[in-house]
C-alpha positions in Angstrom: 101.7 107.5 98.9 98.8 108.8 101.0 95.6 106.7 100.7 92.4 108.4 99.4 90.8 107.8 102.8 93.6 109.6 104.6 93.5 112.5 102.0 89.8 112.9 102.8 90.6 113.0 106.5 93.2 115.7 106.0 90.8 117.7 103.7 87.9 117.4 106.2 90.2 118.5 109.0 91.2 121.6 107.0 87.5 122.4 106.3 86.7 122.2 110.0 89.7 124.4 111.0 89.0 127.0 108.3 85.3 127.0 109.1 84.3 126.9 105.5 81.4 125.3 103.7 83.3 123.0 101.2 81.8 119.9 99.7 84.4 117.3 98.7 83.8 115.4 95.5 86.0 112.3 94.6 87.5 112.6 91.1 90.0 110.7 89.0 93.6 111.9 89.1 95.1 114.4 88.5 94.0 116.4 91.6 92.7 114.8 94.7 89.2 116.5 95.0 86.7 118.7 93.4 85.4 121.3 95.9 82.0 122.9 95.6 81.2 125.9 97.7 78.4 128.4 97.3 78.1 127.9 93.6 81.8 127.9 93.0 83.9 124.9 91.9 87.7 124.5 92.3 90.3 121.8 92.6 92.1 120.7 95.7 95.5 119.0 95.7 97.0 117.6 98.9 100.7 117.0 99.5 102.5 115.8 102.6 105.5 117.6 104.0 108.0 116.0 106.3 110.3 116.9 109.2 113.4 115.4 107.4 114.9 116.4 104.1 113.1 114.8 101.2 115.2 112.9 98.6 114.5 111.6 95.1 112.1 109.0 96.5 110.5 111.1 99.2 111.1 111.2 103.0 113.5 108.5 104.4 111.6 108.8 107.7 108.3 108.1 106.1 109.7 105.1 104.2 111.0 103.7 107.5 107.5 104.2 109.1 105.9 102.4 106.1 108.3 99.5 106.4 107.6 99.2 110.1 103.8 99.4 109.5 104.0 96.6 106.9 105.8 94.3 109.4 103.3 95.0 112.1 100.3 94.4 109.7 101.9 91.1 108.7 102.5 90.2 112.3 98.9 90.8 113.2 97.7 88.5 110.4 100.0 85.7 111.5 99.0 86.2 115.2 95.3 85.9 114.5 95.8 83.1 112.0 97.1 80.9 114.8 94.2 81.7 117.1 95.5 84.8 119.0 93.1 86.5 121.3 91.9 90.0 120.5 94.5 92.6 121.8 95.7 96.0 121.1 99.5 96.1 120.9 102.3 98.7 120.9 105.8 97.9 119.9 109.0 99.6 121.1 112.2 98.6 119.4 113.6 97.4 116.0 110.5 95.6 114.6 112.3 95.1 111.2 114.7 92.6 112.9 112.0 90.3 114.2 111.2 86.8 112.9 107.5 87.1 112.3 106.4 83.4 112.8 108.3 83.1 116.1 107.1 86.5 117.3 103.5 85.7 116.5 103.7 82.5 118.4 105.3 84.2 121.4 102.6 86.9 121.4 99.8 84.3 121.2 101.3 82.3 124.1 101.6 85.3 126.4 98.7 87.6 125.3 96.3 88.7 128.2 92.7 87.5 128.2 89.7 89.8 128.5 88.7 90.9 131.1 92.0 91.5 132.6 95.0 93.8 132.9 97.5 94.7 130.2 100.9 93.0 130.0 104.4 94.0 128.9 106.6 91.4 127.3 109.9 91.5 125.4 110.8 89.3 122.4 113.8 89.6 120.2 114.8 92.9 121.6 111.3 94.4 121.0 109.1 95.4 124.0 105.4 94.8 123.5 102.6 96.5 125.4 99.5 94.4 125.2 95.9 95.2 126.3 93.1 92.6 126.2 90.0 93.3 124.1 86.5 91.7 124.1 86.2 88.7 121.8 83.6 90.5 119.7 86.5 92.9 118.6 87.7 90.0 116.4 91.0 90.4 114.6 91.8 93.9 115.9 95.0 94.9 114.1 95.5 98.7 114.6 98.7 98.0 116.3 101.3 100.7 116.7 105.1 101.2 116.5 105.9 103.5 119.3 109.2 104.7 117.8 107.2 106.1 114.8 104.8 108.0 117.0 106.9 110.0 119.5 109.5 112.7 118.7 110.5 116.3 119.0 108.5 119.0 117.2 110.2 121.1 114.6 109.5 124.5 113.2 109.3 124.4 109.4 111.1 127.0 107.3 109.7 129.0 104.4 112.3 127.3 102.2 111.2 123.8 103.2 107.6 124.6 102.4 108.6 126.4 99.2 110.3 123.2 98.0 107.0 121.3 98.5 105.1 124.0 96.6 107.7 123.9 93.8 107.4 120.2 93.4 103.7 120.7 92.6 104.3 123.7 90.3 105.1 121.6 87.3 101.7 120.0 87.5 99.7 123.2 87.4 99.1 123.3 83.7 97.6 119.8 83.9 95.5 120.7 86.9 94.2 123.8 85.2 92.9 121.7 82.3 90.3 120.6 84.8 89.7 123.7 87.0 90.6 127.3 86.7 91.2 127.6 90.4 93.4 125.2 92.4 94.0 125.2 96.1 97.1 123.4 97.5 97.0 121.9 100.9 100.4 121.0 102.5 100.0 118.6 105.3 102.4 117.7 108.2 100.9 114.7 109.9 102.0 115.1 113.5 100.6 111.6 114.4 103.9 110.3 113.0 107.5 111.3 113.6 108.0 112.1 109.9 105.5 114.9 110.2 106.3 116.6 113.4 106.1 120.1 112.0 104.1 122.8 113.8 102.6 126.0 112.4 104.2 129.4 113.4 103.2 132.9 112.5 104.5 134.6 109.3 105.2 131.4 107.3 105.1 132.5 103.7 105.9 130.9 100.3 106.0 132.3 96.7 102.7 131.1 95.2 103.4 130.1 91.5 99.7 130.2 90.5 97.5 128.3 93.0 94.5 130.1 94.2 95.6 129.6 97.8 98.4 127.6 99.5 97.6 126.3 103.0 99.8 124.6 105.6 97.9 122.1 107.9 99.8 120.9 111.0 97.5 117.9 111.4 95.3 117.7 113.4 95.6 121.0 115.3 96.1 124.1 113.1 96.0 125.5 109.6 97.1 128.7 108.0 97.3 130.4 104.6 100.9 130.7 103.6 100.5 131.9 100.0 
């Protein structure tokens, strides 16, 4: 599930790319935001779309990325709990197979100090790229799994985007209890492998009743597709 913070980032990116004057208002579910613009008010729903085929429980690729992220977050907590120096870290390899306590201790023992150069180490089949940070950065933990961040771009098909629209169609009566007009923003987050979809001309879906359907290839482009 996308966090409210990330949903706002997507929405604000869409506003910038569309060059529109939208004010986003946080509201309780259903719908992600109320939008106010030049005296008009409408609802905005955001839904991610993925490069792989979604199943009953969403995107397998996204689930894998989420599992990897949880491992890295836990590893950072263990690392700083034993006195690790502030570093940025990128991991290349099967992070799900690591033993967190051992890995945290190995990182702490080999981490570079600031000021200084970065280091590359390998533990349990995982390569780690470490860069030292100033002490006042504290427990910096925005560490990255490289495998989840690099991949080939894919062109979405109308059918793939239509499936995402159709999954939201059933909620329209509920949405319209709050607002007469609803915009749907489909988002492919290209900062992750699971969202490596890029916008192309002439993408089009059958709009089942939204005011407008947009496709945002985050963070670079947006287009109206229905």
